[in-house]
Structure formats: C-alpha cells, structure tokens
N, C-alpha and C positions, 0 to 999 in steps of 0.2 A: 352463455349469457349475452344478451343483446345490449345495444347502446341505451335503449329505453329503460333497462333495468339497472344501469350503473350508479344511480343515486341511492341504492339500497345498502344498508349496513350489512355486510356479509362477514362479520367478525367470527361467527361460529364456524362457518365453512373455511374461512381463511386460517383460523387458528388450528383447525384439524389438519389442514395441508401442511402447515409449518411444523406441527407436532410430529407428523409422520415422515416428512421429507427432509427437514433440516435439523430438528433437535437431536435425532440419533447421532448426528455428526459431532455433538458436543462431547468433549472428553469427560465432562461432569454430568452427562445425561442421567446416569444411574442415581446420582445424588438429587437431581431435580425431580426424579420420579420416586422420591422418598416414600417408603411404605407408611410413614406417619401422616402423609398428606390428606388421607381420608378423615382426619380429625378436624380439618379446617372448615369453618363456615364463613362464606364471604358475606360482607356487609358493606357494599359500596367500595370505598377506598380503604376499608379495614377488613381484617380477618379476626374471627373469634376462635380461641383455642381452649378446649376444655381442660380443666385442672381438677383432678380428683386426689384427695388426700385422706388418709385414715390415721387417727390418733388412738393409740391403745393397742396392746398386743394380747396374746392369749394368756389366760390365768389358770391356776389350778382349780379343778372342779370339785366342789363339795357335793357329793351325792345326796346328802341330807338337807342341803339348802334348796328350798323350793322357790326362793326369790329370784329376781332377774340378775342379781349380782352386778358386777361392773359392766358397763355398756360402752363399747368403743364409739368415739365420736368421729364423724366424717364430714367432709365438705366437698361439694361438687359445684365449682364455679367456672366462669368463662373469662379468660384473659383477652383483653382487646389489644390488637396490634395494628398500628398504622403501616400500610404497605409503602415502603420507601423507594422502591425501584420502579417508578412510573415513567414509562418511556413513550416517545412519540416520534414519528418519521413521516415526511411528506415529500412528494416530488411532482413535477409538472411535465406534461407532454404537449408539445406544440401540435395542434390539429392539422397543420399543413404538412407535417411529416408522416401522418398516418391517416388512413381512411377506414370508415366502417368499423367492423369488429377488430381490425388490426390494432385499434387503440388498446383493447383488452390484452392482446398478445404482447404489445410493446411494454405495457406496464407490468405484465407478468414477468417479462425478461428482466426488467429493472428491479422489481422486488425480489426476484430469484437471486440476483447478484448481491443485493443488500442483505438478504438473510444468510447466504453462504459466506459472505465476506465480513459482515459486521455483527449481525445478531448472535451468531454462534460464538464468536469471540467474546462479546460482551457478557453473554450468559456464563461462559467459563470463568472469566475474570471476576465477575461479581460473586459467583459461588465460592471460589477459593479464598478471595479476600474477605468476604463477609463471614465465612465460617471462622476465620482467625479472629475477627473483631468480636464475634459473638462469644467465642471462648473467653476473650478478655473481659467482656461484659459480665458473663456469668461468674468468672473468678472474682472480679472486683466486688460484685454484689455479695458473694459468699464470705469474702474477707470482712466486709462491712458488718455482716450479721454474726461474725465470729465462727462461721462454719468451716472456714478454710484459713490456714496460716499464710500461705504463699500465693500471691496474686498471679504468679507465673507458673503455677502448678500445671504440668502437662505441656509447658512451652519450653523447648530446648533452644537456647540462643547460642549456637556454636557452629563453626564451619565443619561440615562432615568430610571425612576422607576414608580411605580403606582401613585405617587403624581404629576408627571409632564408630563407623556407621552401624556395625552390628551391635555394638554396646548400646547405642541409643535406641536401636530397634528393640533390643531385649528389654530396656527400661520401659519403653512404651507398652510392650506386651505384659510385663510384670505389673505395671501400674493398673492396667485394665483388669488383670486377674485379681488384684487386691481390691478393686472396686466392684467385683462381681459382675463385670460387663459380659453380657451374653450376645450371641449373634455372630455372623461372619464378619471378620475384620478385613478391611480393605486398606491397602497401602498405596497412596498416590505419591509418585516420585518424579523428579526431573530425570531426563535422560542420563545426566552425569551421575546422579545418585543410583540410578538403576544399574549402571555399569559398575559402580563401587560395590553394590550389593552382590552382584554376580562374582566379581573378582574375590571379594572378601569371603563369601560363603564357599566358593570353590577351594580357596586356600585352607579354610577351616576344616572342610570335609576331608581334604587330602591329608591334613595333619592328623586327623582322627584315624584315617585308614592306615597310614604309614607309621603312626606312632612317633613321628619325628617332629621336632620344633616345639615351640611353646604354645600351648593352647589356652587362651584367655577366655574363650567363649564357647559354650556347648549347651546353651539353655534351650533356645528355640531354633526352629528351621524357618527360613523365609517361605518355605512351601506351605506354612500354616495360614498364610494370608493371600488374598487376591491382589495382585500388583497391577496398577494402572499407571502407564507412563504418560506424562504431560509435558509439553514444551515449557521451558523455564520461564519464558516471557508471559505465560498465562498464570503462573503461580507466584503472585506477589501479595504482600500484606495490605496494599492499598493501590487504587487506580484513580485516575481522573475520568469521570464518566460524563463530563459536561457536553462532550460531542464524541460519541463512540466510546472506546475504552483505550485510554492512553497511559503511558508510563507516568509515574509520579515520583518526584524527588523525595527522598526520605523513606520510601517504602523498602521493606526488607524482602529478601528472597525466601520463599517457602521452598525448602529443599525436599521435604517429604512430610506427609501427615498420615496418621492412622485413624480410621473412623469405622464405626459400625453404622451402616446405612439405616436411618430412622432416628438417629440422635438429633436430626434436624428436620424442620418443616420447610418446604419450598413451594409455596402456592404461586401459581401463575395463570394468567388468562388474558385473552385479547378482548378489549372493551369495544373497540370500533375499528372497522376497516371498510373503506368505501371510496368511490370515485365520483367527483363532481364534474358535470359537463361544463364546457366553456361558458364563462360568465364574466361580467365586468370585474367582479372581485377576484377572479383568477387570471385577470389580464388576457382573457380569451383563450386560456389553455385548459386542458383537462387536468384536474388536480386529484392526486391520490393521497389519502391520509390514513394513518393507522395509529392506534395507541394500545399499549399493553401495561399490565400490572404484574409484578412478580417481586418476590423477596425471599430471604433465607433467614430463618429463626432457629436458634439452637434451643432445644428443650432443656430447661435448667436442671432437671433431675437426670438428664442423660449426658451432661457435658463431659463426664469422665470417659465417655466413649469416643473422645476426640483428643489426640495428642499431635503436636506439630514441632518440627525442627526448622528454625529460621536462621538467617545470617545476614550480615550487611552485604550490600551489592557493590561491587567494584565500580567506582566512578559515579555513584549516586550521591547527590548532595544531601547533607543532613536536613531533617525536617524539624523546625523549631518546636512543633507540637510533640514530636517524638512518637515512637512506637514503644510498646512494652519491651522492657529490657530482656524479658524471658528468663528462663531457668539456666543458670550457669552450672556446667558440670564438666 
C-alpha cells in the first residue's frame, strides 16, 4: 500500500487480518464464532434475527375424514436488535518521525499492540459479562410472562470449593438434561475452579476405586464436557467499557459457566479503518481511525443451555444498582 492510497477505507481487509491474527487469541473465540451467527442479517447499526414458531401438535388421524382437520399455525418474524458494543479507536503519527511507506509500517506496529493488548481483552470481557446479563434478561422476561418461577434459574450464587464444586457441576448438567438441551457442553472456568475440579474429581474417582470414604457424588464425569480455562479477571458480571475494559465495583466473579455454543448470537464487523494524510484538522499528523460493531445476544428459546456460578469478589465495593442475587443452594 502506498501513501497515495492511505485515504481509502480498508475495513474489509483490516477486519480479515484481525480475525485471522488476533481473534484466535481470545479465550472466548469459539463463542464469538457461534454456529448461530449465520442467522443474523445486518441492517446498519441493527441486526435482524429470524424467529420461527409453530402452534399446534400432531393429532389422531381419522382415515374416513377427507377434510383438512386441524391445521397448525406458525409465524416467521424478524426480531430487530440494536448493536450495543460500538467501538472506535484512533491514533496519530508525527510525519517527522517517519518517511514514505514507513508511515504504514509504524501505524501497523501501533495497531498490532492495540489489538493484542486491548481488543482481545475487551472482546473476552464483553462476551462473558454479557452472557450473564442476557441470562438475567431472558429469565426476567419469562418470569413476567409466567413461564418461569425463579428469575435466578440456572444462576448459582455461592462460593465454590472442593466440597461443593462437583455438586454444582452436576446440578448444571442435570438441569440441561431436564430441559432437553442437546449439543456439546462447554465449561468455562477460572484457574482456581479448574484446580478444584481436578482435585475433587480425582478424590471422587479414588473413592470409587478403593471403596473407601463417603461418596456423595457419582452422577457425571467432568470428562463429559470441554473445559476452557479463563483468567479470573476476564470473567466478571460487569465491566466499565468507557475506555478499554476496566474492573467495576459491585461486579461479581464468574467462577464457571456451562454453555452449548449456539445458544448465543455474536455478530461483529469492522465498519471503517483508514488513514488520513497530514492536514490542518489532524494538526499536521497522520491520523489512523477505526470503528467496529459487535454484540452478544442470547436466544430466548435456548437460554437453558447456559448456567453460571457467581460469587462476591473480595474487596469489591457493593453496587447500589446490584446484580442478580442468584440461586442460593
């Protein structure tokens, strides 16, 4: 790319590079690449999501009845969603520091650091916190409709340790079984919880082999799910995204959550990426600017494919707005 070309919007090319080079480094990358994403239709700052429902089940057939009988009703609509995670970033490069095509090289190095240091973290934090909020949204909506009794269904608010972590894991598995959830289950855990699971599961298996000790749990094996270990500071119920992704007082620690990938939609795209040559409005500097759109939406009819265990964080100040109290058990 030459200097003469740098006023061109290269969002498609840039987005492709980011997708291939940086996004695979996200701990939440598989979730951002949800198999349900192909349902989404972009409309500017909005996405449209198809909703198909059928009312009426099968009936007994009367072979002597030549009429149409009962006919099931169906609806095929589109739900409009406003994309909430609209992000922008810009930087300037003094032309006295670079010459010729070195401008492109210098900006490439700056954006490289920005993507590796900031964007990957923001995407992880947004995915994990928004999945939790979306679970709360769906639960509250179902309670309002009388479809659900407990707004904290599938939300376990308790500190996990070696004595209860397998019990909560089993509860999550059982709840999904009862809801006829299909698909590969993934368990996202903090390093501490991952250690608890290994210790507790080893002790459980040893007790089963030796026949010694009290066995309180022998329902599921943690081998039944794919485990993804995520640093604790990325798994919170809320973040401050006003400038990057920062810790937020009142947020709770997500200790682990179970999900079937596809219960969520995660549309994302780069709208613009370009470089402006030195001009009065840029104070004589080269100006790089990019903006992107992304979000996470849980499909209402698949919310049972997500369960989460949260707890208060030590040293975190209470949030007057509060988080959901969760399921006590």
